[in-house]
C-alpha positions in Angstrom: 0.0 0.0 0.0 3.0 2.3 0.5 3.8 1.8 -3.2 0.2 2.8 -4.0 0.6 6.1 -2.3 3.8 6.7 -4.3 2.0 5.9 -7.5 -0.9 8.2 -6.8 0.9 11.2 -5.2 2.6 13.6 -7.6 4.5 15.7 -5.0 5.1 14.3 -1.6 5.9 17.8 -0.2 2.3 18.9 -0.8 -1.0 18.0 0.9 -3.1 15.2 -0.4 -6.8 15.6 -1.2 -8.8 12.5 -1.8 -11.9 13.3 -3.9 -14.7 10.7 -3.5 -17.2 10.8 -6.4 -20.5 8.8 -6.1 -19.1 5.7 -7.7 -21.6 5.4 -10.5 -19.4 6.6 -13.4 -15.7 6.7 -14.1 -13.3 9.7 -14.1 -12.2 11.1 -16.5 -15.8 11.5 -17.5 -15.7 9.5 -20.7 -19.3 8.4 -20.1 -20.5 11.8 -19.0 -21.7 12.9 -15.6 -21.8 16.4 -14.2 -20.1 15.5 -10.9 -17.4 13.4 -12.6 -16.8 16.3 -14.9 -16.4 19.0 -12.3 -14.3 16.8 -10.0 -11.8 16.3 -12.9 -11.9 19.8 -14.4 -11.0 21.5 -11.1 -8.3 19.0 -10.3 -6.3 19.6 -13.4 -5.2 23.2 -12.8 -4.6 22.6 -9.1 -0.9 22.7 -8.4 -1.1 23.4 -4.7 -2.3 20.0 -3.6 -2.1 16.4 -4.8 -5.5 15.2 -6.0 -6.5 11.6 -6.0 -10.0 10.9 -7.4 -12.0 7.8 -6.5 -14.6 6.7 -9.1 -16.2 3.7 -10.7 -14.1 1.0 -12.4 -15.5 1.1 -16.0 -14.8 1.6 -19.7 -11.6 -0.3 -19.7 -9.7 2.2 -17.5 -7.1 0.8 -15.0 -7.9 0.4 -11.3 -5.0 2.6 -10.2 -3.0 5.2 -12.2 -1.4 8.6 -12.3 -2.7 10.2 -15.5 -0.9 12.6 -17.9 -2.4 15.6 -15.9 -0.8 14.5 -12.7 -4.1 13.3 -11.1 -4.1 10.1 -9.2 -7.0 7.7 -9.8 -8.5 4.9 -7.7 -11.3 3.1 -9.6 -13.5 0.7 -7.7 -16.0 -1.9 -8.9 -19.4 -0.7 -7.8 -22.2 -3.0 -9.0 -25.8 -2.9 -7.9 -25.4 -5.9 -5.7 -22.7 -4.0 -3.7 -25.4 -1.7 -2.4 -28.6 -2.5 -0.5 -31.2 -0.9 1.7 -33.6 -2.4 4.2 -36.7 -0.3 4.8 -39.4 -1.0 7.3 -42.6 1.1 7.5 -41.0 3.8 5.5 -38.0 3.9 7.8 -34.4 3.1 6.7 -33.1 0.3 9.0 -29.9 -0.3 6.9 -28.4 1.6 4.0 -25.1 -0.1 3.0 -22.8 0.9 0.2 -19.7 -1.3 -0.3 -18.1 1.3 -2.5 -17.3 3.7 0.4 -16.0 0.9 2.6 -13.7 -0.2 -0.2 -12.6 3.4 -0.6 -11.9 3.8 3.1 -9.7 0.7 3.1 -7.5 2.5 0.6 -7.9 5.9 2.2 -6.5 4.4 5.5 -3.3 3.4 3.7 -2.9 6.7 1.8 -4.0 8.9 4.8 -4.9 12.0 2.9 -5.1 15.4 4.6 -8.6 16.1 3.2 -11.4 13.8 2.0 -13.7 15.7 -0.3 -17.0 13.7 -0.8 -19.3 14.6 -3.7 -23.1 14.3 -3.2 -23.2 11.4 -0.7 -23.9 12.9 2.7 -24.3 9.4 4.2 -20.6 8.7 3.4 -19.4 11.4 5.8 -20.0 9.6 9.2 -18.5 6.4 7.7 -15.3 8.2 6.6 -15.0 10.0 10.0 -15.4 6.8 11.9 -12.9 4.8 9.9 -10.3 7.6 9.4 -10.5 9.4 12.7 -10.5 13.1 13.5 -7.2 14.2 12.0 -8.5 14.2 8.4 -10.6 17.2 7.2 -13.9 16.2 5.6 -15.6 18.4 3.0 -19.0 17.5 1.5 -20.2 19.0 -1.8 -24.0 18.7 -2.2 -24.6 19.3 -5.9 -28.4 19.2 -5.4 -31.0 18.7 -2.6 -29.4 15.7 -0.9 -30.5 16.7 2.6 -33.9 18.3 1.9 -35.2 15.6 -0.4 -33.8 12.4 1.1 -35.6 11.4 4.3 -32.8 9.1 5.4 -30.3 12.1 5.3 -32.7 14.5 6.9 -33.2 12.2 9.9 -29.4 11.7 10.3 -28.5 15.4 9.6 -27.0 16.0 13.1 -24.8 13.0 12.6 -23.6 14.2 9.2 -23.1 17.8 10.3 -21.1 16.8 13.4 -18.8 14.6 11.3 -18.2 17.1 8.4 -16.0 20.1 8.6 -17.6 22.0 5.7 -20.5 21.6 3.3 -20.1 23.3 -0.1 -22.9 24.1 -2.6 -22.7 25.2 -6.3 -25.2 28.0 -5.8 -26.7 30.1 -3.0 -30.2 28.9 -4.0 -29.4 25.2 -3.5 -27.7 26.0 -0.2 -30.8 27.8 0.9 -33.2 25.0 -0.1 -31.1 22.1 1.0 -29.7 23.3 4.4 -30.2 26.9 5.4 -34.0 26.7 5.5 -34.0 23.4 7.3 -31.2 24.0 9.8 -30.0 27.6 9.8 -27.7 26.9 12.7 -25.4 25.2 10.3 -25.1 28.1 7.9 -21.6 29.0 9.2 -20.5 25.6 8.3 -21.2 26.1 4.6 -19.7 27.8 1.6 -20.6 28.4 -2.0 -18.3 27.7 -5.0 -19.9 27.8 -8.4 -19.3 25.4 -11.2 -17.0 26.5 -14.0 -16.2 25.7 -17.6 -13.0 24.8 -19.4 -12.8 27.6 -22.0 -10.0 25.8 -23.8 -12.6 23.1 -24.7 -15.9 24.9 -24.6 -15.4 27.7 -27.2 -16.9 28.7 -30.5 -16.0 26.0 -33.1 -14.6 26.8 -36.5 -16.8 26.8 -39.5 -15.1 23.5 -40.7 -15.8 21.8 -37.3 -19.4 23.0 -37.4 -19.9 21.6 -41.0 -18.4 18.3 -40.0 -20.8 18.0 -37.1 -23.7 19.0 -39.3 -22.8 16.3 -41.7 -22.3 13.7 -38.9 -25.7 14.3 -37.4 -27.5 15.1 -40.7 -28.5 18.6 -39.7 -29.5 20.6 -42.8 -31.7 23.4 -41.5 -30.8 27.0 -41.6 -31.6 27.5 -37.9 -31.0 25.2 -35.0 -32.5 25.0 -31.5 -30.4 22.8 -29.2 -31.3 20.9 -26.1 -28.5 19.0 -24.2 -29.2 17.1 -21.1 -30.4 14.0 -19.4 -33.7 12.9 -20.8 -35.7 13.2 -17.6 -38.9 15.1 -16.9 -37.2 17.7 -14.7 -34.9 18.8 -17.6 -37.9 19.7 -19.7 -37.2 18.3 -23.1 -40.9 17.6 -23.5 -41.6 21.4 -23.1 -39.5 22.4 -26.1 -41.0 19.6 -28.2 -44.5 20.8 -27.3 -43.4 24.3 -28.2 -42.1 23.3 -31.7 -45.5 23.6 -33.6 -45.8 27.2 -32.6 -42.1 27.9 -33.6 -42.5 26.1 -37.0 -45.4 28.3 -37.9 -43.0 31.2 -38.4 -39.7 29.4 -38.9 -40.0 26.7 -41.5 -36.2 26.1 -42.0 -35.5 25.0 -38.4 -34.5 21.9 -36.5 -34.7 21.0 -32.8 -31.7 18.9 -31.9 -32.1 16.8 -28.7 -28.8 15.6 -27.3 -28.8 13.1 -24.4 -30.1 9.9 -23.0 -32.0 8.7 -20.0 -28.8 7.9 -18.1 -25.3 8.9 -18.8 -23.9 6.8 -21.6 -26.9 4.6 -21.8 -29.7 4.4 -24.3 -32.6 3.0 -22.2 -36.1 3.8 -23.4 -37.8 4.9 -20.2 -41.5 5.9 -20.2 -40.4 9.5 -20.4 -38.2 8.9 -23.4 -41.1 7.0 -25.1 -43.2 10.1 -24.3 -40.7 12.3 -26.1 -40.7 10.0 -29.1 -44.5 10.1 -29.3 -44.6 13.9 -29.1 -41.9 14.1 -31.8 -43.7 11.8 -34.3 -45.7 14.5 -36.1 -42.5 16.7 -36.2 -40.1 14.2 -37.6 -38.5 16.5 -40.2 -38.0 19.2 -37.6 -36.6 17.1 -34.7 -33.3 15.1 -34.5 -32.5 12.8 -31.5 -28.8 12.2 -31.3 -28.8 10.0 -28.2 -25.7 10.1 -26.0 -22.8 11.8 -28.0 -19.1 11.8 -27.7 -18.0 14.6 -25.3 -15.7 15.8 -28.1 -18.7 16.7 -30.3 -20.4 18.8 -27.7 -18.7 22.2 -28.3 -19.4 22.0 -32.0 -23.1 21.1 -31.3 -23.4 24.2 -29.1 -21.6 26.3 -31.8 -23.9 25.3 -34.6 -27.0 26.3 -32.6 -28.8 29.6 -32.8 -30.5 29.0 -29.4 -29.7 26.7 -26.5 -32.8 25.9 -24.5 -32.9 24.6 -20.9 -36.7 24.6 -20.0 -36.1 23.0 -16.6 -39.1 22.2 -14.3 -37.1 21.9 -11.0 -34.6 24.0 -9.1 -31.6 22.9 -11.1 -28.7 23.8 -8.8 -26.0 24.9 -11.2 -26.3 23.2 -14.6 -23.1 22.8 -16.5 -24.9 23.2 -19.8 -25.6 26.9 -19.0 -21.9 27.6 -18.5 -20.9 25.6 -21.6 -23.5 27.2 -23.9 -22.4 30.7 -22.8 -18.7 29.8 -23.4 -19.6 28.5 -26.9 -21.4 31.7 -27.8 -25.0 30.5 -28.2 -28.0 32.4 -27.0 -29.6 30.9 -23.9 -33.3 30.5 -23.1 -33.9 28.9 -19.7 -35.9 29.4 -16.5 -35.6 31.5 -13.3 -35.2 28.4 -11.1 -32.5 27.0 -8.9 -29.0 28.5 -9.4 -29.6 29.5 -13.1 -30.1 33.2 -12.3 -26.8 33.2 -10.5 -25.0 32.1 -13.6 -26.7 34.3 -16.2 -28.8 37.4 -15.8 -32.3 37.7 -17.3 -32.4 40.2 -20.1 -28.7 40.8 -20.1 -27.0 37.4 -20.7 -30.0 35.1 -21.2 -33.7 35.0 -21.5 -35.1 33.4 -18.4 -38.7 32.4 -18.2 -40.8 32.6 -15.0 -40.9 29.4 -13.0 -44.5 28.8 -13.9 -43.9 29.3 -17.7 -46.2 27.7 -20.3 -45.3 26.1 -23.5 -46.6 29.2 -25.3 -44.3 31.4 -23.2 -41.4 29.3 -24.3 -42.4 29.4 -28.0 -42.9 33.1 -27.8 -39.5 33.9 -26.4 -37.7 31.7 -28.9 -39.7 33.2 -31.8 -38.8 36.7 -30.7 -35.1 35.8 -30.5 -35.0 34.1 -33.8 -36.4 37.4 -35.3 -33.8 39.6 -33.5 -30.2 38.8 -34.4 -29.1 41.9 -32.7 -30.5 40.8 -29.4 -28.9 37.4 -29.8 -25.6 39.0 -30.3 -26.0 41.1 -27.2 -27.0 38.1 -25.0 -24.1 36.0 -26.4 -21.4 38.7 -25.9 -22.6 39.4 -22.3 -22.9 35.8 -21.4 -19.4 35.0 -22.6 -17.9 38.0 -20.8 -19.7 36.9 -17.6 -18.3 33.4 -17.9 -14.7 34.5 -18.6 -14.9 37.0 -15.7 -16.3 34.6 -13.1 -16.6 31.0 -14.1 -13.6 29.6 -15.9 -12.1 26.3 -14.6 -8.9 28.2 -13.6 -10.9 30.6 -11.4 -13.0 27.9 -9.8 -10.0 25.6 -9.3 -8.1 28.4 -7.6 -11.1 28.9 -5.2 -11.0 25.2 -4.4 -7.2 25.2 -3.8 -7.6 28.2 -1.5 -10.5 26.6 0.4 -8.4 23.4 0.9 -5.5 25.4 2.2 -7.8 27.3 4.5 -9.2 24.1 5.9 -5.7 22.7 6.5 -4.7 25.9 8.4 -7.5 25.5 10.9 
C-alpha cells in the first residue's frame, strides 16, 4: 500500500486531497456525468495539492493510475449488488454501500489530509469513523441531498457533526437544502460555483461545425439545441411541445435533442417514449442524437442559434448553461435554482418565469429568432460573464484556496 501512495501522489511535499465521487461513473468523465466532470476539471489546474480521485471501475480504465495531468486515480468496482437498503414502515433500517468501505480501506493506507465527498452525505460519518479526527472532511452537495432524502434529513445531526464544511454550487441550492432546514449550520457552509473549461468549450470553427452538421445530418438554416439527461425535470418535452408554434413562423429550423435517460446509456424509459410520441408529427423538424461523444459537444453548441434549458425543477448549477455561454450560443432557460446566479435575465440570457407555459417558451424563442441583434448582445454578455467569473482556472483556484484554509485551521 505504501507503493500505492507513491504511485498516486505527484509531489510528496504537498498536501493530499482524496476526492470521492458517487461511484456510479468513471473519471475522466468519458461516459459523461456532471459530478465526474467538475471533479476532474477542477483537479487539473490545481498545483497546490495532490488530487486523488475515487470513481467507478468502468470503460476499460485501470484500477490505479497517475494520469498525464498528474491526477491520481482509484477506480472501484461498484455493482448494484454491492449496495442495498432495508426499509421497514418507510424507515431506513440499513443503508449499505460497499463502495465507500472499499474506498476507506484504501484511504487508510494513503491517509490524505482532506477527504472531499461529492453528493453522498451518508458517506461522511463512515469516513469520519474509519479515518478518525485528523482528516478534514468536505462535502459538496450538488443538489438537494438533505432536503429531499428522508434518510439524510433524519441523520442530519450525525452528518453535520462529522463534516468540517458543506459546499454548494449556488446560493439557492444551499438555501433550499440546508439553510431553511437547519439555519444553525449556515456558518458551516460555503458556495463555490461550477465552471467551464474555456479551452474546450469555445466557438467551433466553420469547418468543425460543418463536420458535425454532416455527422448528425442537420441541414436546416436555424437550430434550437437541447442538451441534457432525458428526464422530466430537464424539460425536453416542453421544447418539443413548443415546436409547432415555432415552426409556424420558422420553417427552416430543427430542434436537436442531445442526451439519454442515463449517462452513456440508451434506455427507453417511459419519459423517453413520451418524447418520441410527441416528436412523431414533427419528424423532419426534430433530431434525436442519443448520447454523444464529449468531443462533439462544443461543436453542437456552436452550430445552434439558441440553446434551451426549460427545466421544471430547481436545477442547482447546470453545467450546460456555463458551456452554452462559453460556446457563444443564446440561452433560453428558467428562473429556477441556481440558473439566475450564472446568467442574468435580459442581459446574458432569456429566463422564463418558474410557472412558464409552452406558449411562453415558444414566444421567447420566436422573438429571439427574429432579432439577431438581441442574440448578439446576449451572447457577448454571457461569454464575458463566464470569462470573468466561471472559468475552470478561477474555480480551481477557489477550491485550492479553500483546501488550504481548511488545513490551516
